[in-house]
BALOBA-1460 file (C-alpha; in Angstrom, 3 decimals):
// residues 283
<rec num="1" residu="m" x="90.852" y="110.638" z="77.950"/>
<rec num="2" residu="n" x="88.296" y="108.517" z="79.746"/>
<rec num="3" residu="k" x="87.677" y="109.413" z="83.347"/>
<rec num="4" residu="h" x="88.090" y="106.599" z="85.852"/>
<rec num="5" residu="r" x="85.049" y="105.733" z="87.946"/>
<rec num="6" residu="r" x="86.013" y="104.310" z="91.329"/>
<rec num="7" residu="y" x="83.553" y="101.674" z="92.500"/>
<rec num="8" residu="i" x="84.782" y="101.877" z="96.097"/>
<rec num="9" residu="k" x="86.815" y="104.230" z="98.227"/>
<rec num="10" residu="g" x="89.777" y="102.406" z="99.688"/>
<rec num="11" residu="v" x="91.607" y="103.117" z="102.896"/>
<rec num="12" residu="a" x="95.356" y="102.613" z="102.938"/>
<rec num="13" residu="f" x="96.578" y="99.965" z="105.349"/>
<rec num="14" residu="g" x="100.237" y="100.648" z="104.592"/>
<rec num="15" residu="n" x="102.682" y="99.326" z="102.030"/>
<rec num="16" residu="l" x="104.314" y="96.615" z="104.126"/>
<rec num="17" residu="g" x="101.044" y="94.822" z="104.812"/>
<rec num="18" residu="f" x="99.056" y="95.139" z="101.613"/>
<rec num="19" residu="c" x="99.641" y="91.567" z="100.448"/>
<rec num="20" residu="t" x="97.614" y="90.119" z="103.319"/>
<rec num="21" residu="s" x="93.937" y="89.211" z="103.384"/>
<rec num="22" residu="y" x="93.220" y="92.419" z="105.318"/>
<rec num="23" residu="a" x="93.982" y="94.426" z="102.173"/>
<rec num="24" residu="v" x="90.883" y="93.324" z="100.259"/>
<rec num="25" residu="d" x="87.241" y="92.933" z="101.187"/>
<rec num="26" residu="q" x="85.458" y="90.196" z="99.249"/>
<rec num="27" residu="q" x="82.315" y="92.242" z="98.665"/>
<rec num="28" residu="g" x="83.926" y="95.690" z="98.497"/>
<rec num="29" residu="k" x="81.790" y="96.953" z="101.374"/>
<rec num="30" residu="g" x="84.559" y="97.715" z="103.837"/>
<rec num="31" residu="p" x="87.807" y="99.690" z="103.767"/>
<rec num="32" residu="e" x="90.434" y="98.048" z="101.595"/>
<rec num="33" residu="w" x="93.896" y="98.870" z="100.309"/>
<rec num="34" residu="i" x="93.188" y="97.324" z="96.919"/>
<rec num="35" residu="e" x="91.458" y="99.676" z="94.451"/>
<rec num="36" residu="v" x="88.822" y="98.704" z="91.905"/>
<rec num="37" residu="v" x="89.011" y="101.166" z="88.997"/>
<rec num="38" residu="g" x="86.223" y="101.426" z="86.427"/>
<rec num="39" residu="v" x="86.907" y="102.599" z="82.875"/>
<rec num="40" residu="d" x="84.496" y="103.119" z="79.968"/>
<rec num="41" residu="l" x="86.449" y="101.654" z="77.062"/>
<rec num="42" residu="h" x="85.421" y="103.094" z="73.698"/>
<rec num="43" residu="l" x="86.631" y="100.921" z="70.820"/>
<rec num="44" residu="p" x="86.085" y="101.862" z="67.156"/>
<rec num="45" residu="d" x="83.622" y="99.722" z="65.206"/>
<rec num="46" residu="l" x="82.907" y="97.498" z="68.209"/>
<rec num="47" residu="p" x="80.050" y="95.114" z="67.279"/>
<rec num="48" residu="e" x="76.795" y="95.714" z="69.134"/>
<rec num="49" residu="s" x="76.893" y="92.217" z="70.648"/>
<rec num="50" residu="f" x="80.000" y="93.246" z="72.653"/>
<rec num="51" residu="q" x="78.630" y="96.617" z="73.804"/>
<rec num="52" residu="g" x="78.302" y="96.763" z="77.584"/>
<rec num="53" residu="k" x="80.412" y="93.653" z="78.212"/>
<rec num="54" residu="r" x="82.662" y="93.851" z="81.291"/>
<rec num="55" residu="l" x="86.361" y="93.022" z="80.940"/>
<rec num="56" residu="i" x="88.309" y="92.694" z="84.170"/>
<rec num="57" residu="q" x="92.079" y="93.003" z="84.072"/>
<rec num="58" residu="i" x="94.401" y="91.819" z="86.826"/>
<rec num="59" residu="s" x="98.166" y="91.746" z="86.608"/>
<rec num="60" residu="d" x="101.401" y="90.987" z="88.474"/>
<rec num="61" residu="l" x="100.081" y="88.568" z="91.103"/>
<rec num="62" residu="h" x="103.686" y="87.642" z="92.037"/>
<rec num="63" residu="c" x="102.729" y="84.567" z="94.063"/>
<rec num="64" residu="s" x="105.745" y="84.106" z="96.330"/>
<rec num="65" residu="r" x="106.960" y="84.003" z="99.896"/>
<rec num="66" residu="t" x="106.048" y="87.665" z="100.363"/>
<rec num="67" residu="v" x="102.651" y="87.677" z="98.617"/>
<rec num="68" residu="s" x="100.086" y="85.818" z="100.688"/>
<rec num="69" residu="v" x="98.103" y="83.071" z="98.956"/>
<rec num="70" residu="k" x="95.229" y="84.037" z="101.249"/>
<rec num="71" residu="y" x="95.465" y="87.593" z="99.921"/>
<rec num="72" residu="l" x="95.457" y="86.432" z="96.297"/>
<rec num="73" residu="t" x="92.511" y="84.141" z="97.020"/>
<rec num="74" residu="r" x="90.573" y="87.113" z="98.355"/>
<rec num="75" residu="c" x="91.545" y="89.054" z="95.216"/>
<rec num="76" residu="v" x="90.078" y="86.268" z="93.060"/>
<rec num="77" residu="q" x="86.905" y="86.315" z="95.150"/>
<rec num="78" residu="r" x="86.759" y="90.094" z="94.666"/>
<rec num="79" residu="v" x="87.076" y="89.648" z="90.891"/>
<rec num="80" residu="n" x="84.281" y="87.071" z="90.889"/>
<rec num="81" residu="s" x="82.020" y="89.409" z="92.847"/>
<rec num="82" residu="l" x="82.286" y="91.922" z="89.972"/>
<rec num="83" residu="d" x="80.521" y="89.498" z="87.568"/>
<rec num="84" residu="p" x="82.999" y="89.643" z="84.653"/>
<rec num="85" residu="d" x="82.191" y="88.703" z="81.068"/>
<rec num="86" residu="f" x="85.926" y="88.297" z="80.363"/>
<rec num="87" residu="v" x="88.949" y="88.196" z="82.664"/>
<rec num="88" residu="l" x="92.318" y="89.248" z="81.254"/>
<rec num="89" residu="l" x="95.602" y="88.404" z="82.987"/>
<rec num="90" residu="t" x="98.707" y="90.355" z="81.986"/>
<rec num="91" residu="g" x="101.593" y="88.364" z="83.411"/>
<rec num="92" residu="d" x="104.026" y="87.922" z="86.308"/>
<rec num="93" residu="y" x="102.121" y="85.177" z="88.099"/>
<rec num="94" residu="v" x="105.196" y="84.316" z="90.234"/>
<rec num="95" residu="t" x="108.441" y="86.009" z="91.312"/>
<rec num="96" residu="h" x="111.685" y="84.275" z="90.247"/>
<rec num="97" residu="d" x="110.220" y="80.914" z="91.260"/>
<rec num="98" residu="v" x="113.462" y="78.886" z="91.073"/>
<rec num="99" residu="r" x="112.023" y="75.577" z="92.306"/>
<rec num="100" residu="g" x="108.599" y="75.965" z="90.735"/>
<rec num="101" residu="k" x="106.568" y="75.464" z="93.909"/>
<rec num="102" residu="y" x="104.657" y="78.726" z="93.552"/>
<rec num="103" residu="r" x="103.677" y="77.910" z="89.975"/>
<rec num="104" residu="e" x="101.462" y="75.091" z="91.144"/>
<rec num="105" residu="r" x="99.860" y="77.354" z="93.743"/>
<rec num="106" residu="i" x="99.100" y="80.142" z="91.287"/>
<rec num="107" residu="v" x="97.684" y="77.729" z="88.694"/>
<rec num="108" residu="n" x="95.228" y="76.357" z="91.258"/>
<rec num="109" residu="l" x="94.376" y="79.849" z="92.436"/>
<rec num="110" residu="v" x="93.539" y="81.405" z="89.057"/>
<rec num="111" residu="a" x="91.513" y="78.304" z="88.187"/>
<rec num="112" residu="d" x="88.925" y="79.633" z="90.649"/>
<rec num="113" residu="i" x="88.318" y="82.769" z="88.580"/>
<rec num="114" residu="e" x="84.787" y="82.882" z="87.181"/>
<rec num="115" residu="s" x="84.173" y="84.506" z="83.799"/>
<rec num="116" residu="r" x="81.173" y="84.255" z="81.489"/>
<rec num="117" residu="y" x="83.146" y="84.083" z="78.237"/>
<rec num="118" residu="g" x="86.544" y="82.902" z="79.370"/>
<rec num="119" residu="i" x="89.926" y="83.884" z="80.808"/>
<rec num="120" residu="y" x="92.742" y="85.092" z="78.538"/>
<rec num="121" residu="a" x="96.349" y="85.596" z="79.592"/>
<rec num="122" residu="c" x="99.824" y="86.603" z="78.457"/>
<rec num="123" residu="l" x="103.210" y="86.011" z="80.103"/>
<rec num="124" residu="g" x="105.343" y="88.402" z="82.157"/>
<rec num="125" residu="n" x="109.119" y="88.500" z="82.515"/>
<rec num="126" residu="h" x="109.164" y="86.708" z="85.892"/>
<rec num="127" residu="d" x="107.235" y="83.779" z="84.421"/>
<rec num="128" residu="y" x="110.287" y="82.837" z="82.325"/>
<rec num="129" residu="g" x="112.431" y="82.204" z="85.413"/>
<rec num="130" residu="i" x="115.177" y="84.112" z="87.211"/>
<rec num="131" residu="g" x="117.213" y="84.300" z="83.991"/>
<rec num="132" residu="s" x="114.738" y="86.843" z="82.635"/>
<rec num="133" residu="v" x="116.757" y="89.524" z="84.434"/>
<rec num="134" residu="l" x="119.537" y="88.781" z="81.937"/>
<rec num="135" residu="g" x="117.263" y="88.243" z="78.952"/>
<rec num="136" residu="s" x="117.049" y="84.434" z="79.013"/>
<rec num="137" residu="w" x="114.544" y="81.889" z="80.309"/>
<rec num="138" residu="n" x="114.121" y="78.455" z="81.828"/>
<rec num="139" residu="n" x="112.124" y="76.290" z="79.420"/>
<rec num="140" residu="e" x="111.144" y="73.695" z="82.014"/>
<rec num="141" residu="l" x="109.693" y="76.210" z="84.468"/>
<rec num="142" residu="l" x="108.077" y="78.239" z="81.704"/>
<rec num="143" residu="f" x="106.270" y="75.285" z="80.166"/>
<rec num="144" residu="d" x="105.246" y="73.975" z="83.585"/>
<rec num="145" residu="l" x="103.379" y="77.238" z="84.053"/>
<rec num="146" residu="i" x="101.968" y="77.354" z="80.510"/>
<rec num="147" residu="d" x="100.800" y="73.730" z="80.623"/>
<rec num="148" residu="g" x="99.329" y="74.190" z="84.078"/>
<rec num="149" residu="l" x="97.329" y="77.268" z="83.117"/>
<rec num="150" residu="q" x="96.054" y="75.709" z="79.914"/>
<rec num="151" residu="a" x="95.039" y="72.527" z="81.758"/>
<rec num="152" residu="k" x="92.840" y="74.691" z="83.994"/>
<rec num="153" residu="g" x="91.108" y="76.260" z="81.012"/>
<rec num="154" residu="i" x="93.092" y="79.511" z="80.870"/>
<rec num="155" residu="n" x="93.654" y="80.677" z="77.281"/>
<rec num="156" residu="l" x="97.383" y="81.436" z="77.404"/>
<rec num="157" residu="l" x="98.240" y="83.622" z="74.417"/>
<rec num="158" residu="r" x="101.970" y="83.561" z="73.698"/>
<rec num="159" residu="n" x="102.461" y="85.440" z="70.432"/>
<rec num="160" residu="r" x="99.110" y="84.310" z="69.126"/>
<rec num="161" residu="a" x="95.532" y="85.546" z="68.813"/>
<rec num="162" residu="e" x="92.141" y="84.133" z="69.732"/>
<rec num="163" residu="e" x="88.873" y="85.040" z="68.010"/>
<rec num="164" residu="i" x="85.795" y="85.562" z="70.205"/>
<rec num="165" residu="e" x="82.363" y="85.247" z="68.600"/>
<rec num="166" residu="i" x="79.084" y="86.486" z="70.084"/>
<rec num="167" residu="d" x="75.930" y="86.524" z="67.939"/>
<rec num="168" residu="g" x="77.982" y="86.048" z="64.787"/>
<rec num="169" residu="k" x="80.229" y="89.083" z="65.499"/>
<rec num="170" residu="h" x="83.907" y="88.994" z="66.391"/>
<rec num="171" residu="l" x="86.426" y="90.453" z="68.824"/>
<rec num="172" residu="w" x="90.082" y="89.388" z="68.943"/>
<rec num="173" residu="f" x="92.371" y="88.982" z="71.945"/>
<rec num="174" residu="v" x="96.066" y="89.031" z="71.038"/>
<rec num="175" residu="g" x="98.742" y="87.956" z="73.525"/>
<rec num="176" residu="l" x="102.422" y="88.800" z="73.164"/>
<rec num="177" residu="g" x="105.541" y="87.278" z="74.717"/>
<rec num="178" residu="d" x="107.763" y="89.332" z="76.979"/>
<rec num="179" residu="v" x="109.929" y="92.147" z="75.626"/>
<rec num="180" residu="w" x="112.814" y="91.697" z="78.087"/>
<rec num="181" residu="v" x="113.500" y="88.066" z="77.195"/>
<rec num="182" residu="k" x="113.104" y="88.750" z="73.458"/>
<rec num="183" residu="d" x="110.033" y="86.535" z="73.177"/>
<rec num="184" residu="f" x="108.106" y="89.432" z="71.636"/>
<rec num="185" residu="d" x="106.805" y="88.502" z="68.160"/>
<rec num="186" residu="p" x="103.920" y="90.715" z="66.996"/>
<rec num="187" residu="d" x="104.309" y="89.566" z="63.361"/>
<rec num="188" residu="r" x="103.392" y="86.056" z="64.435"/>
<rec num="189" residu="a" x="100.748" y="87.178" z="66.923"/>
<rec num="190" residu="f" x="98.814" y="89.332" z="64.430"/>
<rec num="191" residu="a" x="99.232" y="87.058" z="61.401"/>
<rec num="192" residu="k" x="95.549" y="86.048" z="61.366"/>
<rec num="193" residu="v" x="93.957" y="89.184" z="62.817"/>
<rec num="194" residu="p" x="91.846" y="91.052" z="60.226"/>
<rec num="195" residu="a" x="92.605" y="94.752" z="60.004"/>
<rec num="196" residu="d" x="88.879" y="95.596" z="59.932"/>
<rec num="197" residu="e" x="87.941" y="93.770" z="63.153"/>
<rec num="198" residu="t" x="88.343" y="95.030" z="66.709"/>
<rec num="199" residu="s" x="91.239" y="93.652" z="68.754"/>
<rec num="200" residu="i" x="92.597" y="94.017" z="72.284"/>
<rec num="201" residu="t" x="96.242" y="93.165" z="72.978"/>
<rec num="202" residu="l" x="97.695" y="91.714" z="76.180"/>
<rec num="203" residu="l" x="101.304" y="92.851" z="76.609"/>
<rec num="204" residu="h" x="102.953" y="92.611" z="80.019"/>
<rec num="205" residu="n" x="105.590" y="95.307" z="79.634"/>
<rec num="206" residu="p" x="104.207" y="98.639" z="78.349"/>
<rec num="207" residu="d" x="107.599" y="99.414" z="76.774"/>
<rec num="208" residu="g" x="106.410" y="97.234" z="73.882"/>
<rec num="209" residu="f" x="103.624" y="99.706" z="73.105"/>
<rec num="210" residu="r" x="105.995" y="101.800" z="70.992"/>
<rec num="211" residu="h" x="106.315" y="98.849" z="68.583"/>
<rec num="212" residu="m" x="102.572" y="98.442" z="68.015"/>
<rec num="213" residu="a" x="101.986" y="101.109" z="65.344"/>
<rec num="214" residu="p" x="102.142" y="98.704" z="62.332"/>
<rec num="215" residu="y" x="99.648" y="96.250" z="63.843"/>
<rec num="216" residu="p" x="95.824" y="96.252" z="63.831"/>
<rec num="217" residu="t" x="95.151" y="96.709" z="67.536"/>
<rec num="218" residu="h" x="92.905" y="99.299" z="69.137"/>
<rec num="219" residu="m" x="93.744" y="98.740" z="72.798"/>
<rec num="220" residu="v" x="96.814" y="97.427" z="74.637"/>
<rec num="221" residu="l" x="96.576" y="96.229" z="78.250"/>
<rec num="222" residu="s" x="99.789" y="96.045" z="80.293"/>
<rec num="223" residu="g" x="101.129" y="95.784" z="83.831"/>
<rec num="224" residu="h" x="104.751" y="95.340" z="84.968"/>
<rec num="225" residu="t" x="105.357" y="98.796" z="86.490"/>
<rec num="226" residu="h" x="103.414" y="98.475" z="89.775"/>
<rec num="227" residu="g" x="102.549" y="102.129" z="89.256"/>
<rec num="228" residu="v" x="106.160" y="103.211" z="89.835"/>
<rec num="229" residu="q" x="107.225" y="106.021" z="87.527"/>
<rec num="230" residu="t" x="110.991" y="105.542" z="87.713"/>
<rec num="231" residu="t" x="113.042" y="102.500" z="86.766"/>
<rec num="232" residu="f" x="116.600" y="101.458" z="85.989"/>
<rec num="233" residu="a" x="117.786" y="102.531" z="82.559"/>
<rec num="234" residu="d" x="119.871" y="99.367" z="82.178"/>
<rec num="235" residu="r" x="120.097" y="95.932" z="83.768"/>
<rec num="236" residu="r" x="123.157" y="96.900" z="85.832"/>
<rec num="237" residu="g" x="121.061" y="99.410" z="87.778"/>
<rec num="238" residu="l" x="123.590" y="102.202" z="87.288"/>
<rec num="239" residu="r" x="121.213" y="104.864" z="86.001"/>
<rec num="240" residu="i" x="117.620" y="105.800" z="86.852"/>
<rec num="241" residu="t" x="115.174" y="106.895" z="84.171"/>
<rec num="242" residu="t" x="111.516" y="107.944" z="84.011"/>
<rec num="243" residu="r" x="109.066" y="105.512" z="82.436"/>
<rec num="244" residu="p" x="106.976" y="106.936" z="79.573"/>
<rec num="245" residu="y" x="104.060" y="104.727" z="80.688"/>
<rec num="246" residu="h" x="103.672" y="103.804" z="84.340"/>
<rec num="247" residu="a" x="99.961" y="103.770" z="85.326"/>
<rec num="248" residu="g" x="96.525" y="104.450" z="83.854"/>
<rec num="249" residu="m" x="95.429" y="105.390" z="80.333"/>
<rec num="250" residu="y" x="97.611" y="106.673" z="77.494"/>
<rec num="251" residu="r" x="96.749" y="107.432" z="73.870"/>
<rec num="252" residu="s" x="98.883" y="107.443" z="70.742"/>
<rec num="253" residu="a" x="97.430" y="108.000" z="67.270"/>
<rec num="254" residu="n" x="94.458" y="105.648" z="66.887"/>
<rec num="255" residu="r" x="95.280" y="103.253" z="69.735"/>
<rec num="256" residu="s" x="95.297" y="103.323" z="73.521"/>
<rec num="257" residu="l" x="97.358" y="101.773" z="76.311"/>
<rec num="258" residu="y" x="96.215" y="101.019" z="79.835"/>
<rec num="259" residu="v" x="98.813" y="100.166" z="82.504"/>
<rec num="260" residu="n" x="97.404" y="98.255" z="85.477"/>
<rec num="261" residu="r" x="99.270" y="98.717" z="88.794"/>
<rec num="262" residu="g" x="99.119" y="94.994" z="89.637"/>
<rec num="263" residu="l" x="98.043" y="93.006" z="92.688"/>
<rec num="264" residu="g" x="101.347" y="91.759" z="94.123"/>
<rec num="265" residu="r" x="104.738" y="93.230" z="94.886"/>
<rec num="266" residu="l" x="108.444" y="92.450" z="94.598"/>
<rec num="267" residu="g" x="110.257" y="91.466" z="97.790"/>
<rec num="268" residu="s" x="109.260" y="92.261" z="101.351"/>
<rec num="269" residu="f" x="109.376" y="95.989" z="100.719"/>
<rec num="270" residu="f" x="108.802" y="97.841" z="97.481"/>
<rec num="271" residu="l" x="107.423" y="101.307" z="96.896"/>
<rec num="272" residu="n" x="104.274" y="100.179" z="95.118"/>
<rec num="273" residu="s" x="101.181" y="102.206" z="94.451"/>
<rec num="274" residu="r" x="97.864" y="100.755" z="95.599"/>
<rec num="275" residu="p" x="97.141" y="97.353" z="94.022"/>
<rec num="276" residu="e" x="94.469" y="97.446" z="91.332"/>
<rec num="277" residu="i" x="91.647" y="95.522" z="89.720"/>
<rec num="278" residu="t" x="90.495" y="97.252" z="86.526"/>
<rec num="279" residu="v" x="86.924" y="96.906" z="85.250"/>
<rec num="280" residu="f" x="86.502" y="97.935" z="81.597"/>
<rec num="281" residu="t" x="83.006" y="98.391" z="80.213"/>
<rec num="282" residu="l" x="83.054" y="98.078" z="76.422"/>
<rec num="283" residu="r" x="81.367" y="100.941" z="74.562"/>
């Protein structure tokens, strides 16, 4: 397992206040509640032209009444200060945004992310609307978000793949729909991905990792858990279970999973771990 290199040492400001601008320092020179985690990411047969490239993953922004836009703006500034080659977003941009007002805010916010080779994103369960709790979604709100992100130049990958070329060599990003709302279609997403080329998959809910064995992916990036190890075993909330994947790096056969703890939170109080920006250096 790769060891995580921490670029800064954070100081906890407390769970109730971490979604304020005081939680993150733009330059990473002061104490901050947010944690920047560095990971050397070894991928088999990675072309030399991608060696050393920096991929930054952020997840679960949850733009809402309880997650400060000022805080998220500072998070974006922090990402930009890390000089990314690629930025990867793994879903839950809003929290049950019934009227859609936070969707416009988050679209404008992520448009300020700077990345040398582009920004790639998948969807999270909250992005489908409040019905996602019951396994359904609101088409109008969903497509407002998708159209808004794409209009700002974000490559939204919903059950599809995108080929990246540098110096004539290729790397694939594959984005999957959400597992909970049954918008998860890896057959469609991997239809054009060659088995002999390196690919990285964006999948919001790490529960989908157990379905990835038949598909040609080397690395899966997820979020969703907020670093919390326990969850409800069913939608009624009658039984608690332990998540098999809740934070950090996991390996299974010839592929790996990384679960990012996210930047935002759910509600005014939630037992989250420290929010995280992950910096992967391709090896």
